[in-house]
C-alpha positions as CSV (number, residue, x, y, z in Angstrom):
1,M,2.9,16.4,-20.1
2,P,6.1,15.4,-18.1
3,S,8.5,14.3,-20.5
4,P,10.3,11.1,-20.0
5,Q,14.0,11.4,-18.0
6,P,16.3,9.9,-21.1
7,G,18.9,7.5,-19.8
8,T,20.1,4.0,-20.4
9,M,18.4,0.7,-18.9
10,V,20.7,-1.1,-16.5
11,W,20.0,-4.5,-15.2
12,D,21.8,-5.1,-12.0
13,K,20.7,-5.8,-8.2
14,D,19.9,-1.8,-7.4
15,H,17.2,-1.5,-9.9
16,V,14.0,-3.0,-11.6
17,R,14.4,-5.7,-13.8
18,M,12.7,-4.6,-16.7
19,P,10.7,-6.8,-19.0
20,C,11.8,-4.6,-22.2
21,D,15.6,-4.7,-21.0
22,S,17.7,-6.9,-23.6
23,N,19.1,-9.1,-20.8
24,C,15.8,-10.0,-20.2
25,Q,15.8,-13.6,-21.9
26,Y,14.5,-16.8,-22.2
27,V,15.8,-20.2,-23.2
28,E,14.6,-21.7,-26.6
29,I,15.6,-25.2,-28.0
30,D,16.4,-25.3,-31.6
31,T,15.4,-28.2,-34.1
32,S,19.2,-29.5,-33.3
33,G,18.6,-29.5,-29.7
34,N,20.9,-26.7,-29.1
35,K,19.8,-24.0,-26.3
36,I,19.6,-20.6,-27.7
37,L,19.1,-17.3,-25.8
38,R,15.9,-15.4,-27.2
39,S,14.7,-11.9,-26.2
40,R,11.6,-12.0,-23.7
41,W,10.2,-8.8,-24.5
42,V,10.3,-9.9,-28.4
43,L,8.3,-12.9,-27.5
44,I,5.7,-10.9,-25.1
45,K,5.2,-8.5,-28.2
46,E,4.8,-11.3,-30.5
47,L,2.4,-13.2,-28.5
48,L,0.2,-10.3,-27.3
49,L,0.0,-8.6,-31.2
50,E,-0.3,-12.0,-32.9
51,K,-4.0,-11.8,-33.1
52,P,-7.0,-10.3,-31.1
53,I,-7.7,-11.7,-27.9
54,Q,-11.3,-12.2,-27.7
55,S,-11.5,-14.1,-24.0
56,S,-10.2,-14.5,-21.0
57,Y,-8.9,-18.0,-21.8
58,E,-7.1,-16.7,-24.6
59,L,-5.6,-14.2,-22.5
60,E,-4.5,-16.9,-19.8
61,S,-3.1,-18.7,-22.7
62,V,-0.8,-15.9,-23.8
63,I,0.0,-14.6,-20.4
64,K,1.5,-18.3,-19.7
65,S,3.1,-18.7,-23.0
66,Y,5.6,-16.2,-21.9
67,N,5.6,-17.5,-18.2
68,M,6.3,-21.6,-19.1
69,K,7.7,-22.1,-15.8
70,H,4.5,-21.2,-14.1
71,K,2.0,-22.5,-16.4
72,T,0.7,-25.6,-14.5
73,F,0.7,-23.8,-11.2
74,W,-1.1,-20.4,-12.3
75,D,-4.9,-20.5,-11.7
76,F,-7.2,-17.8,-13.8
77,S,-10.8,-19.1,-12.7
78,T,-11.5,-15.8,-10.9
79,L,-10.9,-13.9,-14.0
80,H,-12.7,-16.1,-16.2
81,E,-15.5,-15.9,-13.5
82,L,-15.8,-12.3,-13.8
83,F,-16.5,-12.2,-17.4
84,Q,-19.0,-15.5,-17.7
85,V,-21.0,-14.7,-14.4
86,H,-20.7,-10.9,-13.5
87,Y,-20.2,-9.0,-16.2
88,Q,-22.9,-8.5,-19.2
89,S,-22.0,-9.5,-22.7
90,E,-21.9,-6.2,-23.7
91,K,-19.6,-5.1,-20.7
92,T,-17.3,-8.0,-21.8
93,K,-17.4,-7.1,-25.4
94,E,-16.0,-3.8,-24.6
95,F,-13.3,-5.0,-22.6
96,F,-11.8,-7.2,-25.1
97,S,-12.5,-4.9,-28.0
98,I,-11.6,-1.9,-26.6
99,I,-9.8,-1.7,-23.1
100,L,-7.5,-5.0,-23.3
101,P,-6.0,-3.7,-26.8
102,N,-5.5,-0.3,-25.1
103,I,-3.8,-2.1,-22.0
104,I,-1.5,-4.3,-24.4
105,N,-0.9,-1.1,-26.7
106,L,0.3,0.9,-23.3
107,A,2.4,-1.8,-21.9
108,L,4.1,-2.5,-25.1
109,E,5.0,1.4,-25.0
110,L,7.1,1.0,-22.0
111,P,10.4,1.2,-23.5
112,K,9.5,4.7,-25.2
113,I,7.3,5.7,-21.8
114,I,10.3,4.9,-19.6
115,Q,13.6,5.6,-20.6
116,S,16.0,5.4,-17.7
117,P,16.1,2.8,-15.1
118,I,14.2,2.7,-12.0
119,P,15.7,2.5,-8.6
120,L,14.9,0.2,-5.9
121,L,13.6,1.6,-2.7
122,K,15.9,-0.8,-0.7
123,E,16.1,-0.7,3.2
124,G,17.9,2.1,5.0
125,M,17.4,4.5,2.0
126,N,16.1,8.0,2.0
127,R,15.1,8.3,-1.8
128,S,12.3,9.3,-3.8
129,I,10.8,8.3,-7.2
130,S,8.4,10.7,-9.2
131,M,7.0,9.6,-12.6
132,S,3.9,10.8,-14.6
133,Q,0.7,8.9,-14.0
134,Q,1.3,7.6,-18.0
135,Q,4.3,6.1,-16.8
136,A,2.8,4.3,-13.6
137,A,0.1,3.3,-16.0
138,S,2.7,1.5,-18.1
139,L,3.8,-0.1,-15.2
140,L,0.4,-1.5,-14.0
141,A,-0.4,-2.6,-17.9
142,N,2.9,-4.6,-17.4
143,A,1.9,-5.9,-13.9
144,F,-1.7,-7.0,-15.2
145,L,-0.1,-8.9,-18.2
146,C,2.6,-10.4,-15.8
147,T,5.3,-9.3,-18.0
148,F,7.8,-8.4,-15.1
149,P,10.6,-11.1,-14.8
150,Y,12.2,-12.5,-11.5
151,R,9.1,-11.5,-9.4
152,N,6.9,-14.8,-9.5
153,N,8.9,-17.1,-7.4
154,E,8.2,-17.2,-3.4
155,K,11.1,-19.2,-2.6
156,K,13.3,-17.5,0.2
157,N,16.8,-16.0,-0.5
158,L,16.2,-15.0,-4.0
159,E,16.8,-11.7,-5.4
160,F,13.2,-10.1,-5.0
161,S,12.2,-12.4,-1.9
162,N,12.2,-9.1,0.3
163,Y,9.8,-7.2,-2.0
164,P,6.3,-7.6,-2.6
165,E,4.6,-9.2,-5.6
166,I,3.7,-7.4,-8.5
167,N,2.6,-9.3,-11.2
168,F,-1.5,-9.9,-11.3
169,N,-1.3,-13.5,-11.6
170,R,-2.4,-14.4,-8.1
171,L,-5.2,-11.7,-8.1
172,F,-6.7,-13.8,-11.3
173,G,-6.9,-17.1,-9.2
174,C,-7.7,-16.2,-5.4
175,R,-11.3,-17.0,-4.9
176,G,-14.3,-15.0,-3.5
177,Q,-16.5,-12.2,-4.4
178,N,-14.5,-9.5,-3.3
179,I,-11.8,-10.6,-5.9
180,I,-14.3,-10.0,-8.6
181,E,-14.9,-6.5,-6.9
182,K,-10.9,-5.9,-7.0
183,L,-10.8,-6.8,-10.4
184,K,-13.7,-4.2,-11.5
185,C,-11.5,-1.4,-9.6
186,V,-8.6,-2.3,-11.7
187,F,-10.5,-2.6,-14.8
188,N,-12.4,0.8,-14.2
189,Y,-8.8,2.6,-13.4
190,F,-7.9,1.4,-17.1
191,E,-10.8,2.5,-18.7
192,R,-10.6,5.9,-16.8
193,F,-7.2,6.1,-17.7
194,F,-7.7,5.7,-21.3
195,R,-10.5,8.1,-21.4
196,S,-9.3,10.7,-19.4
197,K,-5.6,11.0,-20.9
198,I,-3.9,12.1,-17.5
199,F,-0.5,13.1,-17.2
200,N,0.1,14.6,-13.7
201,V,2.8,13.3,-11.5
202,I,3.2,10.8,-8.6
203,T,6.0,10.4,-6.1
204,F,6.8,7.5,-3.8
205,Q,9.4,8.4,-1.2
206,R,11.0,5.9,1.2
207,I,12.1,7.4,4.6
208,S,14.6,6.2,7.4
209,N,14.8,7.8,10.7
210,N,16.7,6.6,14.0
211,G,13.7,7.6,16.0
212,Y,12.9,9.3,19.5
213,Q,14.2,9.0,23.3
214,W,10.7,8.7,24.5
215,Q,11.9,8.1,28.0
216,N,13.4,11.7,28.1
217,C,10.7,13.6,26.3
218,E,8.7,16.2,28.8
219,F,6.3,17.8,26.1
220,P,3.0,17.9,27.7
221,L,0.1,15.8,26.1
222,Y,-2.5,18.6,26.1
223,S,0.0,20.6,23.8
224,T,-1.7,18.4,21.2
225,K,-4.7,19.1,19.5
226,F,-7.0,16.2,18.4
227,H,-10.5,15.3,17.3
228,I,-11.9,12.0,17.7
229,S,-15.1,10.8,15.6
230,S,-16.9,7.7,14.9
231,T,-17.8,8.9,11.8
232,G,-15.9,9.5,8.4
233,K,-13.0,8.2,6.9
234,I,-9.2,8.9,6.6
235,E,-9.3,9.0,2.9
236,D,-12.2,11.8,3.2
237,S,-9.6,14.3,4.9
238,P,-8.4,16.7,2.3
239,G,-5.0,18.4,3.4
240,M,-4.2,15.9,5.8
241,I,-1.6,13.0,5.7
242,Q,-3.6,10.1,5.5
243,V,-2.3,6.9,7.5
244,D,-2.3,3.9,5.7
245,F,-2.2,0.8,8.0
246,A,0.3,-1.1,6.0
247,N,1.7,-4.3,5.9
248,R,5.7,-4.5,6.0
249,F,5.3,-5.5,2.1
250,I,3.6,-2.3,1.1
251,G,0.4,-2.9,-0.4
252,G,-0.3,-6.0,1.7
253,G,-2.9,-8.5,0.0
254,V,-4.3,-6.0,-2.9
255,L,-3.0,-8.7,-5.5
256,S,-4.3,-11.4,-3.3
257,H,-6.9,-12.0,-0.6
258,G,-6.5,-9.2,1.2
259,A,-9.4,-6.1,1.3
260,V,-9.2,-4.5,4.6
261,Q,-7.6,-0.9,5.2
262,E,-4.7,-0.9,3.3
263,E,-5.7,-2.9,0.3
264,I,-8.9,-0.8,0.0
265,R,-6.8,2.5,-0.1
266,F,-4.9,0.9,-3.2
267,L,-7.8,-0.3,-4.9
268,M,-9.2,3.3,-4.5
269,S,-6.1,4.6,-6.1
270,P,-4.7,1.8,-8.0
271,E,-1.5,4.0,-9.1
272,M,-0.2,3.1,-5.6
273,I,0.0,-0.7,-6.6
274,V,3.1,0.6,-8.6
275,A,5.2,1.1,-5.2
276,K,5.3,-2.7,-5.0
277,L,7.5,-3.0,-8.0
278,F,10.5,-1.3,-6.3
279,T,9.9,-0.9,-2.4
280,E,11.9,-3.3,-0.3
281,S,9.9,-4.6,2.7
282,L,9.9,-1.7,5.3
283,S,12.0,-2.4,8.6
284,D,11.2,-0.8,11.9
285,N,12.2,2.8,11.6
286,E,11.0,3.2,8.1
287,T,8.2,4.5,6.0
288,L,6.9,5.1,2.5
289,L,5.4,8.4,1.7
290,M,3.2,8.1,-1.7
291,I,2.0,11.7,-3.1
292,G,-0.5,12.6,-6.1
293,C,-1.9,8.9,-6.5
294,E,-5.4,10.1,-7.9
295,Q,-8.2,8.3,-6.7
296,F,-10.2,6.7,-9.6
297,N,-13.0,4.4,-7.5
298,K,-15.5,4.4,-5.0
299,Y,-16.2,1.4,-2.7
300,T,-18.7,0.1,-0.1
301,G,-18.1,-2.4,2.6
302,Y,-15.1,-4.1,3.9
303,A,-13.1,-7.6,3.8
304,S,-15.5,-10.1,2.5
305,N,-17.8,-7.4,1.9
306,F,-15.8,-5.1,0.0
307,K,-17.5,-4.0,-3.4
308,F,-16.8,-1.9,-6.2
309,D,-18.9,1.1,-6.1
310,G,-18.5,3.2,-9.4
311,D,-16.1,6.0,-10.8
312,F,-14.8,8.7,-8.4
313,F,-13.8,12.1,-9.9
314,D,-10.9,13.2,-7.9
315,Q,-11.1,17.1,-7.2
316,T,-8.2,17.3,-4.9
317,P,-5.8,20.8,-6.1
318,F,-2.3,20.3,-7.3
319,D,0.7,21.1,-6.0
320,S,3.6,23.2,-7.7
321,H,5.0,19.9,-9.0
322,R,1.7,19.1,-10.8
323,R,1.0,16.3,-7.9
324,R,-2.4,16.3,-6.4
325,K,-2.3,17.3,-2.5
326,T,-2.6,13.9,-1.6
327,R,-0.1,12.6,0.8
328,V,-0.8,8.9,2.1
329,V,2.0,7.4,4.5
330,A,2.2,3.8,5.2
331,I,3.1,2.5,8.7
332,D,3.2,-1.2,9.4
333,A,2.2,-2.3,12.7
334,L,3.4,-5.4,14.5
335,F,1.5,-8.4,14.7
336,Y,0.6,-10.0,18.2
337,K,-0.2,-13.3,19.0
338,N,-1.6,-12.1,22.6
339,F,-2.0,-8.7,24.3
340,Y,1.2,-9.3,26.8
341,D,3.6,-8.7,24.2
342,Q,2.2,-5.4,23.2
343,F,3.8,-4.1,26.5
344,K,7.4,-5.1,26.3
345,E,9.3,-2.1,25.9
346,Q,10.8,-3.1,22.6
347,T,7.3,-3.3,20.7
348,I,6.4,0.3,22.5
349,R,9.4,1.8,21.3
350,R,9.1,0.2,18.1
351,E,5.5,1.3,17.5
352,L,6.4,4.8,18.7
353,N,9.3,5.0,16.5
354,K,7.3,3.8,13.6
355,A,4.6,6.3,14.2
356,Y,7.1,8.9,14.5
357,V,8.9,8.6,11.1
358,G,5.7,8.4,9.4
359,F,4.0,11.4,10.9
360,K,7.3,13.6,10.9
361,G,7.8,16.2,8.5
362,Y,5.6,17.3,5.6
363,E,5.1,20.8,7.2
364,K,2.3,21.0,9.9
365,S,-0.1,18.9,7.8
366,P,-2.6,17.3,10.3
367,I,-2.6,13.7,10.9
368,A,-5.4,11.5,9.7
369,T,-5.5,8.1,11.6
370,G,-7.4,5.5,13.5
371,L,-7.3,1.9,14.7
372,W,-3.7,1.4,13.5
373,G,-2.7,-2.2,13.7
374,C,-6.2,-3.1,15.5
375,G,-7.8,-5.7,13.2
376,A,-6.1,-8.6,11.7
377,F,-2.6,-7.5,13.5
378,N,-4.7,-7.8,17.0
379,G,-3.5,-4.7,18.5
380,Y,-5.6,-3.1,21.3
381,T,-7.4,0.1,20.6
382,I,-6.6,2.1,23.6
383,R,-2.8,1.4,23.4
384,S,-2.4,2.4,19.6
385,A,-4.4,5.6,20.0
386,L,-2.0,6.7,23.0
387,I,0.9,5.8,20.7
388,Q,-0.3,7.9,17.9
389,L,-1.3,10.8,20.3
390,M,2.5,10.5,21.8
391,A,4.3,10.9,18.5
392,C,1.9,13.7,17.5
393,T,2.8,15.6,20.6
394,V,6.4,15.1,20.0
395,I,6.4,16.7,16.6
396,Q,3.5,19.1,17.1
397,K,0.6,17.8,14.7
398,Y,-2.9,18.0,14.8
399,L,-4.1,14.5,15.5
400,V,-7.9,13.5,13.5
401,F,-8.8,10.1,14.8
402,Y,-11.2,8.0,13.1
403,T,-12.9,4.7,15.2
404,F,-14.8,3.6,11.8
405,G,-18.5,3.7,13.3
406,N,-17.4,2.4,16.8
407,E,-18.7,5.0,19.3
408,L,-18.0,2.8,22.3
409,V,-14.2,2.9,21.1
410,K,-14.5,6.8,20.5
411,N,-15.5,7.7,23.9
412,E,-13.0,5.5,25.8
413,I,-10.0,7.3,23.7
414,A,-11.9,10.7,24.2
415,D,-12.1,10.0,28.0
416,I,-8.7,8.8,28.2
417,F,-7.2,11.6,26.1
418,M,-8.9,14.4,28.0
419,F,-7.7,12.8,31.5
420,L,-4.3,12.8,30.5
421,C,-4.4,16.3,29.3
422,Q,-6.4,17.9,32.5
423,N,-3.6,16.1,34.9
424,N,-0.8,17.7,32.8
425,V,0.8,14.2,31.7
426,T,3.7,14.4,29.7
427,V,5.1,12.0,26.9
428,E,7.9,10.3,29.1
429,Q,5.3,10.1,32.1
430,L,2.9,7.9,29.8
431,Y,5.8,6.2,28.2
432,K,6.7,4.9,31.7
433,V,3.3,4.1,33.1
434,L,2.6,2.1,29.7
435,L,5.8,0.1,30.6
436,R,4.9,-0.5,34.0
437,Y,1.9,-2.0,32.9
438,R,3.4,-5.3,31.8
439,Y,4.6,-5.9,35.2
440,D,2.3,-4.1,37.8
441,G,-1.0,-4.2,35.5
442,D,-2.9,-7.0,34.1
443,P,-1.3,-7.2,30.6
444,N,-3.7,-10.2,29.6
445,D,-6.6,-8.0,30.0
446,P,-6.9,-4.9,27.8
447,T,-10.2,-3.6,29.7
448,K,-8.1,-2.8,32.6
449,L,-5.3,-0.6,30.8
450,V,-7.2,2.7,31.1
451,M,-7.8,2.1,34.8
452,F,-4.3,1.3,35.5
453,I,-3.5,4.7,33.6
454,K,-5.8,6.6,35.9
455,K,-4.7,5.1,38.9
456,E,-1.0,5.7,38.3
457,I,-1.2,9.3,37.1
458,E,-3.8,10.0,40.4
459,N,-1.2,8.5,42.8
460,K,1.7,10.2,41.5
461,N,0.0,13.5,41.6
């Protein structure tokens, strides 16, 4: 088992403000009306260990007792519904008699398990954080119990306003069946952790890059190998770099309403949620690489139909650092109010550079991706596929592209890819054709893009 790195906790703007730090305090009013600063960690321990917590209502009361500022606003109704409606009495009893006490003990062991400060992965950094799975689990236990300070206020211009949420309070109150299923994923992760006693290593690496000169690239698109499939999933691609269709706030709505590609990937491997603790929102030239996160959960469905589908036993082999050879790279697409905006030069260049920084490096591992930005962000499928093809061409990576059951889109993408290859089109040529579409094509009609590209190339030839 990897040993904790020794060190001294710090309380500053460059590191995670840990709940167990001596500087984490609250104000108590004594009998004389005087204000006294008390250790919040001591309070948390006293409340969590005072007596056995035997129901979700008791858990709510305890969590709110060390989060008094939010007592009237936090809603735990979906957590209550899970135990009252969806779990049988035997399962509920097991949670409160075995799993929750283990979560509490794991959370309170934080000062022993993590002995050095955790740096914030800030904008512009090229830096990584590695930790054991036990350390990640302790951080997630604290997130579940909502102990992290300074992370519960959504007002702008505060210290962590540019960071994702990490405490689980919003998840406990979001409505919908898929929220119930998310909680099942979280509980199964903890149950599996306590049963398996796993202590391998995971790494989170923030990567910044200045991008590429696309207008001067003479690489031919035919030099890229690609495979397009309407069946299969990104996460079922061993040995490949798996693309997370990310939100710029890593993890998106995994701890609230979201249940699409990124959130589902994080629920399959809940250790990824730890990244929300220390990763500042991604800028246009940045990505986050997550290495070694184990898959614990299976699922079915998507969005409102998402469901937990039981245990997954991850057989992915390990690298020399005791990390599973699972690499997930988060690249966030832009949100488009209309189709026209997708063909502005700055948006095309931005998306190309985002894919470039996400795909670059990691030896020659193929890229497993798909309809990046084409769901809630309103991106057009063909444009997204062409941008990712161009990025893979520049860095000479095999592109494995999934269309998630859409046979028509698969055929459309295969058709335009083959056309470009057969006509010896270069990255530079395709880049300039995409830019011209805004002025010479019909930028309000996505169905005419392929026809426009073919006409432009044929005329040039």
